[in-house]
PDB file of all heavy atoms in Angstrom:
ATOM      1  N   MET A   1     181.037-125.200 -28.359  1.00  0.00           N
ATOM      2  CA  MET A   1     181.177-125.484 -26.962  1.00  0.00           C
ATOM      3  C   MET A   1     179.802-125.924 -26.465  1.00  0.00           C
ATOM      4  O   MET A   1     178.793-125.390 -26.889  1.00  0.00           O
ATOM      5  CB  MET A   1     181.665-124.233 -26.239  1.00  0.00           C
ATOM      6  CG  MET A   1     182.274-124.534 -24.930  1.00  0.00           C
ATOM      7  SD  MET A   1     183.385-123.263 -24.305  1.00  0.00           S
ATOM      8  CE  MET A   1     182.322-121.906 -24.035  1.00  0.00           C
ATOM      9  N   VAL A   2     179.787-126.891 -25.566  1.00  0.00           N
ATOM     10  CA  VAL A   2     178.547-127.444 -25.044  1.00  0.00           C
ATOM     11  C   VAL A   2     178.536-127.296 -23.530  1.00  0.00           C
ATOM     12  O   VAL A   2     179.506-127.662 -22.861  1.00  0.00           O
ATOM     13  CB  VAL A   2     178.416-128.942 -25.406  1.00  0.00           C
ATOM     14  CG1 VAL A   2     177.121-129.505 -24.871  1.00  0.00           C
ATOM     15  CG2 VAL A   2     178.525-129.152 -26.899  1.00  0.00           C
ATOM     16  N   GLY A   3     177.441-126.746 -22.988  1.00  0.00           N
ATOM     17  CA  GLY A   3     177.280-126.671 -21.543  1.00  0.00           C
ATOM     18  C   GLY A   3     176.830-128.020 -21.004  1.00  0.00           C
ATOM     19  O   GLY A   3     176.293-128.844 -21.753  1.00  0.00           O
ATOM     20  N   LEU A   4     177.024-128.252 -19.740  1.00  0.00           N
ATOM     21  CA  LEU A   4     176.629-129.530 -19.158  1.00  0.00           C
ATOM     22  C   LEU A   4     175.114-129.716 -19.161  1.00  0.00           C
ATOM     23  O   LEU A   4     174.627-130.822 -19.005  1.00  0.00           O
ATOM     24  CB  LEU A   4     177.182-129.668 -17.741  1.00  0.00           C
ATOM     25  CG  LEU A   4     178.697-129.836 -17.662  1.00  0.00           C
ATOM     26  CD1 LEU A   4     179.123-130.061 -16.219  1.00  0.00           C
ATOM     27  CD2 LEU A   4     179.182-130.983 -18.530  1.00  0.00           C
ATOM     28  N   ASN A   5     174.362-128.637 -19.374  1.00  0.00           N
ATOM     29  CA  ASN A   5     172.917-128.751 -19.482  1.00  0.00           C
ATOM     30  C   ASN A   5     172.476-129.064 -20.920  1.00  0.00           C
ATOM     31  O   ASN A   5     171.295-129.147 -21.208  1.00  0.00           O
ATOM     32  CB  ASN A   5     172.241-127.475 -18.986  1.00  0.00           C
ATOM     33  CG  ASN A   5     172.607-126.264 -19.824  1.00  0.00           C
ATOM     34  OD1 ASN A   5     173.379-126.353 -20.768  1.00  0.00           O
ATOM     35  ND2 ASN A   5     172.066-125.121 -19.466  1.00  0.00           N
ATOM     36  N   GLY A   6     173.440-129.215 -21.837  1.00  0.00           N
ATOM     37  CA  GLY A   6     173.146-129.560 -23.222  1.00  0.00           C
ATOM     38  C   GLY A   6     173.067-128.376 -24.164  1.00  0.00           C
ATOM     39  O   GLY A   6     172.913-128.552 -25.369  1.00  0.00           O
ATOM     40  N   SER A   7     173.149-127.163 -23.647  1.00  0.00           N
ATOM     41  CA  SER A   7     173.090-125.966 -24.489  1.00  0.00           C
ATOM     42  C   SER A   7     174.376-125.829 -25.299  1.00  0.00           C
ATOM     43  O   SER A   7     175.464-126.086 -24.802  1.00  0.00           O
ATOM     44  CB  SER A   7     172.917-124.712 -23.637  1.00  0.00           C
ATOM     45  OG  SER A   7     171.715-124.772 -22.927  1.00  0.00           O
ATOM     46  N   MET A   8     174.228-125.406 -26.547  1.00  0.00           N
ATOM     47  CA  MET A   8     175.385-125.210 -27.421  1.00  0.00           C
ATOM     48  C   MET A   8     175.720-123.719 -27.458  1.00  0.00           C
ATOM     49  O   MET A   8     174.836-122.882 -27.514  1.00  0.00           O
ATOM     50  CB  MET A   8     175.074-125.701 -28.830  1.00  0.00           C
ATOM     51  CG  MET A   8     174.636-127.122 -28.897  1.00  0.00           C
ATOM     52  SD  MET A   8     175.786-128.349 -29.451  1.00  0.00           S
ATOM     53  CE  MET A   8     176.798-127.633 -30.631  1.00  0.00           C
ATOM     54  N   TYR A   9     177.008-123.412 -27.426  1.00  0.00           N
ATOM     55  CA  TYR A   9     177.499-122.038 -27.473  1.00  0.00           C
ATOM     56  C   TYR A   9     178.579-121.943 -28.544  1.00  0.00           C
ATOM     57  O   TYR A   9     179.362-122.863 -28.727  1.00  0.00           O
ATOM     58  CB  TYR A   9     178.128-121.627 -26.133  1.00  0.00           C
ATOM     59  CG  TYR A   9     177.177-121.697 -24.966  1.00  0.00           C
ATOM     60  CD1 TYR A   9     177.043-122.856 -24.226  1.00  0.00           C
ATOM     61  CD2 TYR A   9     176.416-120.596 -24.619  1.00  0.00           C
ATOM     62  CE1 TYR A   9     176.166-122.923 -23.156  1.00  0.00           C
ATOM     63  CE2 TYR A   9     175.538-120.652 -23.542  1.00  0.00           C
ATOM     64  CZ  TYR A   9     175.425-121.821 -22.822  1.00  0.00           C
ATOM     65  OH  TYR A   9     174.560-121.886 -21.766  1.00  0.00           O
ATOM     66  N   LYS A  10     178.602-120.816 -29.230  1.00  0.00           N
ATOM     67  CA  LYS A  10     179.682-120.576 -30.185  1.00  0.00           C
ATOM     68  C   LYS A  10     180.721-119.704 -29.510  1.00  0.00           C
ATOM     69  O   LYS A  10     180.398-118.791 -28.767  1.00  0.00           O
ATOM     70  CB  LYS A  10     179.154-119.871 -31.431  1.00  0.00           C
ATOM     71  CG  LYS A  10     178.302-120.748 -32.295  1.00  0.00           C
ATOM     72  CD  LYS A  10     177.993-120.076 -33.599  1.00  0.00           C
ATOM     73  CE  LYS A  10     177.193-121.023 -34.480  1.00  0.00           C
ATOM     74  NZ  LYS A  10     176.965-120.474 -35.791  1.00  0.00           N
ATOM     75  N   CYS A  11     181.974-120.009 -29.747  1.00  0.00           N
ATOM     76  CA  CYS A  11     183.044-119.163 -29.230  1.00  0.00           C
ATOM     77  C   CYS A  11     184.050-118.948 -30.354  1.00  0.00           C
ATOM     78  O   CYS A  11     184.241-119.796 -31.205  1.00  0.00           O
ATOM     79  CB  CYS A  11     183.699-119.773 -27.994  1.00  0.00           C
ATOM     80  SG  CYS A  11     184.454-121.375 -28.256  1.00  0.00           S
ATOM     81  N   LYS A  12     184.640-117.774 -30.341  1.00  0.00           N
ATOM     82  CA  LYS A  12     185.616-117.422 -31.361  1.00  0.00           C
ATOM     83  C   LYS A  12     186.992-117.905 -30.947  1.00  0.00           C
ATOM     84  O   LYS A  12     187.319-117.950 -29.768  1.00  0.00           O
ATOM     85  CB  LYS A  12     185.663-115.908 -31.555  1.00  0.00           C
ATOM     86  CG  LYS A  12     184.408-115.330 -32.127  1.00  0.00           C
ATOM     87  CD  LYS A  12     184.562-113.844 -32.308  1.00  0.00           C
ATOM     88  CE  LYS A  12     183.300-113.233 -32.868  1.00  0.00           C
ATOM     89  NZ  LYS A  12     183.437-111.795 -33.061  1.00  0.00           N
ATOM     90  N   LEU A  13     187.791-118.247 -31.942  1.00  0.00           N
ATOM     91  CA  LEU A  13     189.191-118.575 -31.690  1.00  0.00           C
ATOM     92  C   LEU A  13     190.035-117.348 -31.998  1.00  0.00           C
ATOM     93  O   LEU A  13     189.853-116.691 -33.015  1.00  0.00           O
ATOM     94  CB  LEU A  13     189.646-119.737 -32.567  1.00  0.00           C
ATOM     95  CG  LEU A  13     189.099-121.111 -32.205  1.00  0.00           C
ATOM     96  CD1 LEU A  13     189.647-122.151 -33.168  1.00  0.00           C
ATOM     97  CD2 LEU A  13     189.458-121.491 -30.790  1.00  0.00           C
ATOM     98  N   ILE A  14     190.949-117.052 -31.114  1.00  0.00           N
ATOM     99  CA  ILE A  14     191.864-115.928 -31.299  1.00  0.00           C
ATOM    100  C   ILE A  14     193.190-116.502 -31.770  1.00  0.00           C
ATOM    101  O   ILE A  14     193.771-117.357 -31.110  1.00  0.00           O
ATOM    102  CB  ILE A  14     192.038-115.149 -29.981  1.00  0.00           C
ATOM    103  CG1 ILE A  14     190.688-114.637 -29.503  1.00  0.00           C
ATOM    104  CG2 ILE A  14     193.035-114.011 -30.160  1.00  0.00           C
ATOM    105  CD1 ILE A  14     190.700-114.083 -28.100  1.00  0.00           C
ATOM    106  N   ASP A  15     193.655-116.078 -32.919  1.00  0.00           N
ATOM    107  CA  ASP A  15     194.888-116.579 -33.539  1.00  0.00           C
ATOM    108  C   ASP A  15     194.841-118.089 -33.746  1.00  0.00           C
ATOM    109  O   ASP A  15     195.870-118.754 -33.775  1.00  0.00           O
ATOM    110  CB  ASP A  15     196.121-116.214 -32.715  1.00  0.00           C
ATOM    111  CG  ASP A  15     196.370-114.716 -32.670  1.00  0.00           C
ATOM    112  OD1 ASP A  15     196.027-114.035 -33.655  1.00  0.00           O
ATOM    113  OD2 ASP A  15     196.907-114.235 -31.664  1.00  0.00           O
ATOM    114  N   GLY A  16     193.632-118.658 -33.821  1.00  0.00           N
ATOM    115  CA  GLY A  16     193.484-120.086 -34.058  1.00  0.00           C
ATOM    116  C   GLY A  16     193.919-120.968 -32.898  1.00  0.00           C
ATOM    117  O   GLY A  16     194.008-122.176 -33.035  1.00  0.00           O
ATOM    118  N   LYS A  17     194.179-120.365 -31.735  1.00  0.00           N
ATOM    119  CA  LYS A  17     194.710-121.132 -30.613  1.00  0.00           C
ATOM    120  C   LYS A  17     193.966-120.919 -29.305  1.00  0.00           C
ATOM    121  O   LYS A  17     193.952-121.801 -28.467  1.00  0.00           O
ATOM    122  CB  LYS A  17     196.186-120.778 -30.387  1.00  0.00           C
ATOM    123  CG  LYS A  17     197.075-121.115 -31.540  1.00  0.00           C
ATOM    124  CD  LYS A  17     198.486-120.695 -31.261  1.00  0.00           C
ATOM    125  CE  LYS A  17     199.380-120.952 -32.463  1.00  0.00           C
ATOM    126  NZ  LYS A  17     200.744-120.507 -32.229  1.00  0.00           N
ATOM    127  N   VAL A  18     193.372-119.758 -29.105  1.00  0.00           N
ATOM    128  CA  VAL A  18     192.770-119.399 -27.823  1.00  0.00           C
ATOM    129  C   VAL A  18     191.273-119.199 -28.014  1.00  0.00           C
ATOM    130  O   VAL A  18     190.848-118.438 -28.877  1.00  0.00           O
ATOM    131  CB  VAL A  18     193.407-118.100 -27.262  1.00  0.00           C
ATOM    132  CG1 VAL A  18     192.763-117.708 -25.953  1.00  0.00           C
ATOM    133  CG2 VAL A  18     194.900-118.268 -27.105  1.00  0.00           C
ATOM    134  N   ALA A  19     190.462-119.895 -27.209  1.00  0.00           N
ATOM    135  CA  ALA A  19     189.007-119.758 -27.289  1.00  0.00           C
ATOM    136  C   ALA A  19     188.558-118.581 -26.428  1.00  0.00           C
ATOM    137  O   ALA A  19     188.937-118.475 -25.262  1.00  0.00           O
ATOM    138  CB  ALA A  19     188.336-121.036 -26.828  1.00  0.00           C
ATOM    139  N   ASP A  20     187.755-117.692 -27.013  1.00  0.00           N
ATOM    140  CA  ASP A  20     187.214-116.541 -26.288  1.00  0.00           C
ATOM    141  C   ASP A  20     185.874-116.961 -25.679  1.00  0.00           C
ATOM    142  O   ASP A  20     184.881-117.090 -26.374  1.00  0.00           O
ATOM    143  CB  ASP A  20     187.029-115.361 -27.230  1.00  0.00           C
ATOM    144  CG  ASP A  20     186.430-114.144 -26.548  1.00  0.00           C
ATOM    145  OD1 ASP A  20     186.374-114.120 -25.302  1.00  0.00           O
ATOM    146  OD2 ASP A  20     186.023-113.213 -27.268  1.00  0.00           O
ATOM    147  N   ILE A  21     185.847-117.191 -24.369  1.00  0.00           N
ATOM    148  CA  ILE A  21     184.621-117.601 -23.690  1.00  0.00           C
ATOM    149  C   ILE A  21     184.087-116.481 -22.797  1.00  0.00           C
ATOM    150  O   ILE A  21     183.305-116.726 -21.892  1.00  0.00           O
ATOM    151  CB  ILE A  21     184.841-118.899 -22.882  1.00  0.00           C
ATOM    152  CG1 ILE A  21     185.892-118.711 -21.800  1.00  0.00           C
ATOM    153  CG2 ILE A  21     185.187-120.048 -23.792  1.00  0.00           C
ATOM    154  CD1 ILE A  21     185.949-119.852 -20.801  1.00  0.00           C
ATOM    155  N   SER A  22     184.478-115.252 -23.076  1.00  0.00           N
ATOM    156  CA  SER A  22     184.075-114.126 -22.231  1.00  0.00           C
ATOM    157  C   SER A  22     182.565-113.919 -22.251  1.00  0.00           C
ATOM    158  O   SER A  22     182.008-113.401 -21.289  1.00  0.00           O
ATOM    159  CB  SER A  22     184.795-112.850 -22.664  1.00  0.00           C
ATOM    160  OG  SER A  22     184.480-112.540 -24.013  1.00  0.00           O
ATOM    161  N   GLY A  23     181.879-114.341 -23.304  1.00  0.00           N
ATOM    162  CA  GLY A  23     180.434-114.167 -23.389  1.00  0.00           C
ATOM    163  C   GLY A  23     179.640-115.271 -22.722  1.00  0.00           C
ATOM    164  O   GLY A  23     178.419-115.206 -22.670  1.00  0.00           O
ATOM    165  N   CYS A  24     180.301-116.266 -22.177  1.00  0.00           N
ATOM    166  CA  CYS A  24     179.624-117.397 -21.528  1.00  0.00           C
ATOM    167  C   CYS A  24     179.493-117.149 -20.036  1.00  0.00           C
ATOM    168  O   CYS A  24     180.332-116.507 -19.429  1.00  0.00           O
ATOM    169  CB  CYS A  24     180.403-118.687 -21.756  1.00  0.00           C
ATOM    170  SG  CYS A  24     180.498-119.180 -23.465  1.00  0.00           S
ATOM    171  N   GLU A  25     178.425-117.703 -19.469  1.00  0.00           N
ATOM    172  CA  GLU A  25     178.212-117.595 -18.026  1.00  0.00           C
ATOM    173  C   GLU A  25     179.176-118.507 -17.280  1.00  0.00           C
ATOM    174  O   GLU A  25     179.785-119.393 -17.878  1.00  0.00           O
ATOM    175  CB  GLU A  25     176.783-117.996 -17.682  1.00  0.00           C
ATOM    176  CG  GLU A  25     175.740-117.107 -18.293  1.00  0.00           C
ATOM    177  CD  GLU A  25     174.335-117.570 -17.955  1.00  0.00           C
ATOM    178  OE1 GLU A  25     174.170-118.478 -17.108  1.00  0.00           O
ATOM    179  OE2 GLU A  25     173.401-117.024 -18.548  1.00  0.00           O
ATOM    180  N   LYS A  26     179.263-118.327 -15.965  1.00  0.00           N
ATOM    181  CA  LYS A  26     180.083-119.205 -15.136  1.00  0.00           C
ATOM    182  C   LYS A  26     179.518-120.613 -15.205  1.00  0.00           C
ATOM    183  O   LYS A  26     178.309-120.796 -15.274  1.00  0.00           O
ATOM    184  CB  LYS A  26     180.089-118.740 -13.683  1.00  0.00           C
ATOM    185  CG  LYS A  26     180.785-117.429 -13.476  1.00  0.00           C
ATOM    186  CD  LYS A  26     180.755-117.037 -12.019  1.00  0.00           C
ATOM    187  CE  LYS A  26     181.439-115.694 -11.819  1.00  0.00           C
ATOM    188  NZ  LYS A  26     181.456-115.303 -10.409  1.00  0.00           N
ATOM    189  N   GLY A  27     180.393-121.596 -15.243  1.00  0.00           N
ATOM    190  CA  GLY A  27     179.940-122.974 -15.281  1.00  0.00           C
ATOM    191  C   GLY A  27     180.981-123.878 -15.904  1.00  0.00           C
ATOM    192  O   GLY A  27     182.105-123.473 -16.172  1.00  0.00           O
ATOM    193  N   THR A  28     180.576-125.112 -16.161  1.00  0.00           N
ATOM    194  CA  THR A  28     181.455-126.109 -16.756  1.00  0.00           C
ATOM    195  C   THR A  28     180.999-126.387 -18.177  1.00  0.00           C
ATOM    196  O   THR A  28     179.801-126.548 -18.437  1.00  0.00           O
ATOM    197  CB  THR A  28     181.424-127.413 -15.926  1.00  0.00           C
ATOM    198  OG1 THR A  28     181.788-127.094 -14.583  1.00  0.00           O
ATOM    199  CG2 THR A  28     182.393-128.433 -16.484  1.00  0.00           C
ATOM    200  N   TYR A  29     181.943-126.451 -19.100  1.00  0.00           N
ATOM    201  CA  TYR A  29     181.648-126.629 -20.521  1.00  0.00           C
ATOM    202  C   TYR A  29     182.566-127.684 -21.113  1.00  0.00           C
ATOM    203  O   TYR A  29     183.618-127.986 -20.565  1.00  0.00           O
ATOM    204  CB  TYR A  29     181.892-125.318 -21.280  1.00  0.00           C
ATOM    205  CG  TYR A  29     181.027-124.173 -20.825  1.00  0.00           C
ATOM    206  CD1 TYR A  29     181.454-123.313 -19.827  1.00  0.00           C
ATOM    207  CD2 TYR A  29     179.785-123.958 -21.404  1.00  0.00           C
ATOM    208  CE1 TYR A  29     180.661-122.264 -19.396  1.00  0.00           C
ATOM    209  CE2 TYR A  29     178.983-122.904 -20.984  1.00  0.00           C
ATOM    210  CZ  TYR A  29     179.430-122.060 -19.984  1.00  0.00           C
ATOM    211  OH  TYR A  29     178.637-121.025 -19.570  1.00  0.00           O
ATOM    212  N   LEU A  30     182.147-128.233 -22.231  1.00  0.00           N
ATOM    213  CA  LEU A  30     183.003-129.092 -23.041  1.00  0.00           C
ATOM    214  C   LEU A  30     183.306-128.342 -24.325  1.00  0.00           C
ATOM    215  O   LEU A  30     182.402-127.932 -25.044  1.00  0.00           O
ATOM    216  CB  LEU A  30     182.306-130.409 -23.385  1.00  0.00           C
ATOM    217  CG  LEU A  30     182.120-131.389 -22.250  1.00  0.00           C
ATOM    218  CD1 LEU A  30     181.335-132.599 -22.752  1.00  0.00           C
ATOM    219  CD2 LEU A  30     183.444-131.832 -21.683  1.00  0.00           C
ATOM    220  N   LEU A  31     184.573-128.160 -24.610  1.00  0.00           N
ATOM    221  CA  LEU A  31     185.008-127.545 -25.861  1.00  0.00           C
ATOM    222  C   LEU A  31     185.403-128.677 -26.790  1.00  0.00           C
ATOM    223  O   LEU A  31     186.294-129.465 -26.474  1.00  0.00           O
ATOM    224  CB  LEU A  31     186.203-126.616 -25.617  1.00  0.00           C
ATOM    225  CG  LEU A  31     186.814-125.980 -26.864  1.00  0.00           C
ATOM    226  CD1 LEU A  31     185.802-125.065 -27.549  1.00  0.00           C
ATOM    227  CD2 LEU A  31     188.058-125.204 -26.493  1.00  0.00           C
ATOM    228  N   ILE A  32     184.708-128.793 -27.904  1.00  0.00           N
ATOM    229  CA  ILE A  32     184.966-129.865 -28.862  1.00  0.00           C
ATOM    230  C   ILE A  32     185.710-129.266 -30.047  1.00  0.00           C
ATOM    231  O   ILE A  32     185.211-128.357 -30.704  1.00  0.00           O
ATOM    232  CB  ILE A  32     183.659-130.531 -29.304  1.00  0.00           C
ATOM    233  CG1 ILE A  32     182.941-131.087 -28.076  1.00  0.00           C
ATOM    234  CG2 ILE A  32     183.938-131.628 -30.324  1.00  0.00           C
ATOM    235  CD1 ILE A  32     181.535-131.531 -28.321  1.00  0.00           C
ATOM    236  N   VAL A  33     186.916-129.780 -30.282  1.00  0.00           N
ATOM    237  CA  VAL A  33     187.783-129.261 -31.339  1.00  0.00           C
ATOM    238  C   VAL A  33     187.915-130.320 -32.417  1.00  0.00           C
ATOM    239  O   VAL A  33     188.189-131.482 -32.129  1.00  0.00           O
ATOM    240  CB  VAL A  33     189.179-128.905 -30.773  1.00  0.00           C
ATOM    241  CG1 VAL A  33     190.073-128.361 -31.870  1.00  0.00           C
ATOM    242  CG2 VAL A  33     189.051-127.917 -29.631  1.00  0.00           C
ATOM    243  N   LYS A  34     187.696-129.898 -33.670  1.00  0.00           N
ATOM    244  CA  LYS A  34     187.846-130.813 -34.803  1.00  0.00           C
ATOM    245  C   LYS A  34     189.208-130.607 -35.442  1.00  0.00           C
ATOM    246  O   LYS A  34     189.584-129.484 -35.754  1.00  0.00           O
ATOM    247  CB  LYS A  34     186.792-130.528 -35.875  1.00  0.00           C
ATOM    248  CG  LYS A  34     185.413-130.896 -35.502  1.00  0.00           C
ATOM    249  CD  LYS A  34     184.528-130.719 -36.730  1.00  0.00           C
ATOM    250  CE  LYS A  34     183.176-130.226 -36.368  1.00  0.00           C
ATOM    251  NZ  LYS A  34     182.337-130.030 -37.550  1.00  0.00           N
ATOM    252  N   PHE A  35     189.926-131.688 -35.587  1.00  0.00           N
ATOM    253  CA  PHE A  35     191.157-131.682 -36.354  1.00  0.00           C
ATOM    254  C   PHE A  35     190.851-132.418 -37.647  1.00  0.00           C
ATOM    255  O   PHE A  35     189.716-132.806 -37.874  1.00  0.00           O
ATOM    256  CB  PHE A  35     192.288-132.349 -35.565  1.00  0.00           C
ATOM    257  CG  PHE A  35     192.643-131.602 -34.305  1.00  0.00           C
ATOM    258  CD1 PHE A  35     192.217-132.045 -33.075  1.00  0.00           C
ATOM    259  CD2 PHE A  35     193.381-130.436 -34.363  1.00  0.00           C
ATOM    260  CE1 PHE A  35     192.527-131.354 -31.914  1.00  0.00           C
ATOM    261  CE2 PHE A  35     193.696-129.740 -33.216  1.00  0.00           C
ATOM    262  CZ  PHE A  35     193.269-130.199 -31.988  1.00  0.00           C
ATOM    263  N   ASP A  36     191.811-132.657 -38.490  1.00  0.00           N
ATOM    264  CA  ASP A  36     191.561-133.258 -39.797  1.00  0.00           C
ATOM    265  C   ASP A  36     190.521-134.379 -39.761  1.00  0.00           C
ATOM    266  O   ASP A  36     189.450-134.240 -40.305  1.00  0.00           O
ATOM    267  CB  ASP A  36     192.864-133.771 -40.413  1.00  0.00           C
ATOM    268  CG  ASP A  36     193.813-132.637 -40.752  1.00  0.00           C
ATOM    269  OD1 ASP A  36     193.324-131.566 -41.157  1.00  0.00           O
ATOM    270  OD2 ASP A  36     195.021-132.822 -40.595  1.00  0.00           O
ATOM    271  N   LYS A  37     190.817-135.471 -39.108  1.00  0.00           N
ATOM    272  CA  LYS A  37     189.889-136.600 -39.097  1.00  0.00           C
ATOM    273  C   LYS A  37     189.468-137.006 -37.697  1.00  0.00           C
ATOM    274  O   LYS A  37     188.849-138.040 -37.512  1.00  0.00           O
ATOM    275  CB  LYS A  37     190.520-137.806 -39.796  1.00  0.00           C
ATOM    276  CG  LYS A  37     190.768-137.569 -41.265  1.00  0.00           C
ATOM    277  CD  LYS A  37     191.343-138.792 -41.921  1.00  0.00           C
ATOM    278  CE  LYS A  37     191.594-138.521 -43.399  1.00  0.00           C
ATOM    279  NZ  LYS A  37     192.186-139.689 -44.057  1.00  0.00           N
ATOM    280  N   GLU A  38     189.805-136.227 -36.702  1.00  0.00           N
ATOM    281  CA  GLU A  38     189.472-136.614 -35.343  1.00  0.00           C
ATOM    282  C   GLU A  38     188.938-135.426 -34.554  1.00  0.00           C
ATOM    283  O   GLU A  38     189.076-134.279 -34.955  1.00  0.00           O
ATOM    284  CB  GLU A  38     190.670-137.235 -34.634  1.00  0.00           C
ATOM    285  CG  GLU A  38     191.888-136.347 -34.561  1.00  0.00           C
ATOM    286  CD  GLU A  38     193.065-137.062 -33.922  1.00  0.00           C
ATOM    287  OE1 GLU A  38     193.725-137.846 -34.611  1.00  0.00           O
ATOM    288  OE2 GLU A  38     193.283-136.823 -32.724  1.00  0.00           O
ATOM    289  N   HIS A  39     188.289-135.724 -33.448  1.00  0.00           N
ATOM    290  CA  HIS A  39     187.748-134.716 -32.547  1.00  0.00           C
ATOM    291  C   HIS A  39     188.379-134.914 -31.166  1.00  0.00           C
ATOM    292  O   HIS A  39     188.674-136.038 -30.782  1.00  0.00           O
ATOM    293  CB  HIS A  39     186.234-134.895 -32.383  1.00  0.00           C
ATOM    294  CG  HIS A  39     185.461-134.663 -33.635  1.00  0.00           C
ATOM    295  ND1 HIS A  39     185.432-135.566 -34.667  1.00  0.00           N
ATOM    296  CD2 HIS A  39     184.688-133.629 -34.014  1.00  0.00           C
ATOM    297  CE1 HIS A  39     184.654-135.100 -35.618  1.00  0.00           C
ATOM    298  NE2 HIS A  39     184.187-133.928 -35.253  1.00  0.00           N
ATOM    299  N   GLN A  40     188.555-133.819 -30.469  1.00  0.00           N
ATOM    300  CA  GLN A  40     189.012-133.885 -29.080  1.00  0.00           C
ATOM    301  C   GLN A  40     188.110-133.006 -28.243  1.00  0.00           C
ATOM    302  O   GLN A  40     187.679-131.935 -28.689  1.00  0.00           O
ATOM    303  CB  GLN A  40     190.461-133.438 -28.929  1.00  0.00           C
ATOM    304  CG  GLN A  40     191.469-134.420 -29.450  1.00  0.00           C
ATOM    305  CD  GLN A  40     192.881-134.021 -29.089  1.00  0.00           C
ATOM    306  OE1 GLN A  40     193.191-132.856 -28.897  1.00  0.00           O
ATOM    307  NE2 GLN A  40     193.769-134.989 -29.025  1.00  0.00           N
ATOM    308  N   ALA A  41     187.805-133.432 -27.029  1.00  0.00           N
ATOM    309  CA  ALA A  41     186.965-132.658 -26.120  1.00  0.00           C
ATOM    310  C   ALA A  41     187.788-132.231 -24.916  1.00  0.00           C
ATOM    311  O   ALA A  41     188.597-133.019 -24.392  1.00  0.00           O
ATOM    312  CB  ALA A  41     185.773-133.492 -25.673  1.00  0.00           C
ATOM    313  N   PHE A  42     187.608-131.007 -24.507  1.00  0.00           N
ATOM    314  CA  PHE A  42     188.312-130.444 -23.365  1.00  0.00           C
ATOM    315  C   PHE A  42     187.294-129.884 -22.391  1.00  0.00           C
ATOM    316  O   PHE A  42     186.349-129.188 -22.797  1.00  0.00           O
ATOM    317  CB  PHE A  42     189.258-129.314 -23.795  1.00  0.00           C
ATOM    318  CG  PHE A  42     190.299-129.751 -24.785  1.00  0.00           C
ATOM    319  CD1 PHE A  42     190.066-129.646 -26.146  1.00  0.00           C
ATOM    320  CD2 PHE A  42     191.497-130.267 -24.354  1.00  0.00           C
ATOM    321  CE1 PHE A  42     191.023-130.052 -27.069  1.00  0.00           C
ATOM    322  CE2 PHE A  42     192.462-130.671 -25.268  1.00  0.00           C
ATOM    323  CZ  PHE A  42     192.219-130.565 -26.618  1.00  0.00           C
ATOM    324  N   ARG A  43     187.449-130.181 -21.111  1.00  0.00           N
ATOM    325  CA  ARG A  43     186.558-129.637 -20.090  1.00  0.00           C
ATOM    326  C   ARG A  43     187.087-128.273 -19.673  1.00  0.00           C
ATOM    327  O   ARG A  43     188.267-128.107 -19.373  1.00  0.00           O
ATOM    328  CB  ARG A  43     186.496-130.558 -18.884  1.00  0.00           C
ATOM    329  CG  ARG A  43     185.525-130.062 -17.831  1.00  0.00           C
ATOM    330  CD  ARG A  43     185.383-131.026 -16.707  1.00  0.00           C
ATOM    331  NE  ARG A  43     186.687-131.186 -16.079  1.00  0.00           N
ATOM    332  CZ  ARG A  43     186.887-131.778 -14.926  1.00  0.00           C
ATOM    333  NH1 ARG A  43     185.882-132.303 -14.290  1.00  0.00           N
ATOM    334  NH2 ARG A  43     188.088-131.878 -14.426  1.00  0.00           N
ATOM    335  N   ILE A  44     186.205-127.285 -19.659  1.00  0.00           N
ATOM    336  CA  ILE A  44     186.555-125.922 -19.279  1.00  0.00           C
ATOM    337  C   ILE A  44     185.656-125.513 -18.117  1.00  0.00           C
ATOM    338  O   ILE A  44     184.438-125.690 -18.191  1.00  0.00           O
ATOM    339  CB  ILE A  44     186.365-124.948 -20.455  1.00  0.00           C
ATOM    340  CG1 ILE A  44     187.305-125.318 -21.583  1.00  0.00           C
ATOM    341  CG2 ILE A  44     186.576-123.509 -20.010  1.00  0.00           C
ATOM    342  CD1 ILE A  44     187.118-124.488 -22.821  1.00  0.00           C
ATOM    343  N   ILE A  45     186.233-124.974 -17.064  1.00  0.00           N
ATOM    344  CA  ILE A  45     185.468-124.466 -15.935  1.00  0.00           C
ATOM    345  C   ILE A  45     185.693-122.962 -15.872  1.00  0.00           C
ATOM    346  O   ILE A  45     186.820-122.496 -15.729  1.00  0.00           O
ATOM    347  CB  ILE A  45     185.911-125.125 -14.616  1.00  0.00           C
ATOM    348  CG1 ILE A  45     185.699-126.639 -14.712  1.00  0.00           C
ATOM    349  CG2 ILE A  45     185.144-124.523 -13.444  1.00  0.00           C
ATOM    350  CD1 ILE A  45     186.281-127.409 -13.561  1.00  0.00           C
ATOM    351  N   LYS A  46     184.612-122.206 -16.004  1.00  0.00           N
ATOM    352  CA  LYS A  46     184.704-120.748 -15.923  1.00  0.00           C
ATOM    353  C   LYS A  46     184.165-120.308 -14.570  1.00  0.00           C
ATOM    354  O   LYS A  46     183.031-120.594 -14.221  1.00  0.00           O
ATOM    355  CB  LYS A  46     183.903-120.097 -17.047  1.00  0.00           C
ATOM    356  CG  LYS A  46     184.024-118.590 -17.032  1.00  0.00           C
ATOM    357  CD  LYS A  46     183.364-117.957 -18.206  1.00  0.00           C
ATOM    358  CE  LYS A  46     183.521-116.448 -18.104  1.00  0.00           C
ATOM    359  NZ  LYS A  46     182.814-115.756 -19.171  1.00  0.00           N
ATOM    360  N   ASP A  47     185.010-119.629 -13.801  1.00  0.00           N
ATOM    361  CA  ASP A  47     184.606-119.140 -12.467  1.00  0.00           C
ATOM    362  C   ASP A  47     184.048-117.746 -12.545  1.00  0.00           C
ATOM    363  O   ASP A  47     184.471-116.898 -13.199  1.00  0.00           O
ATOM    364  CB  ASP A  47     185.797-119.141 -11.512  1.00  0.00           C
ATOM    365  CG  ASP A  47     186.188-120.543 -11.121  1.00  0.00           C
ATOM    366  OD1 ASP A  47     185.321-121.409 -11.105  1.00  0.00           O
ATOM    367  OD2 ASP A  47     187.383-120.747 -10.834  1.00  0.00           O
TER     368      ASP A  47
END
């Protein structure tokens, strides 16, 4: 996971489907997920 300030964060996946971001501060992040040959980015806002 990448913060908008460029900081990288590791987050655990629960059951391979749910990202645990409880250790991250409030803010906006990009979660980058790798599949077989492609990547997808998701914007996450933690309040």
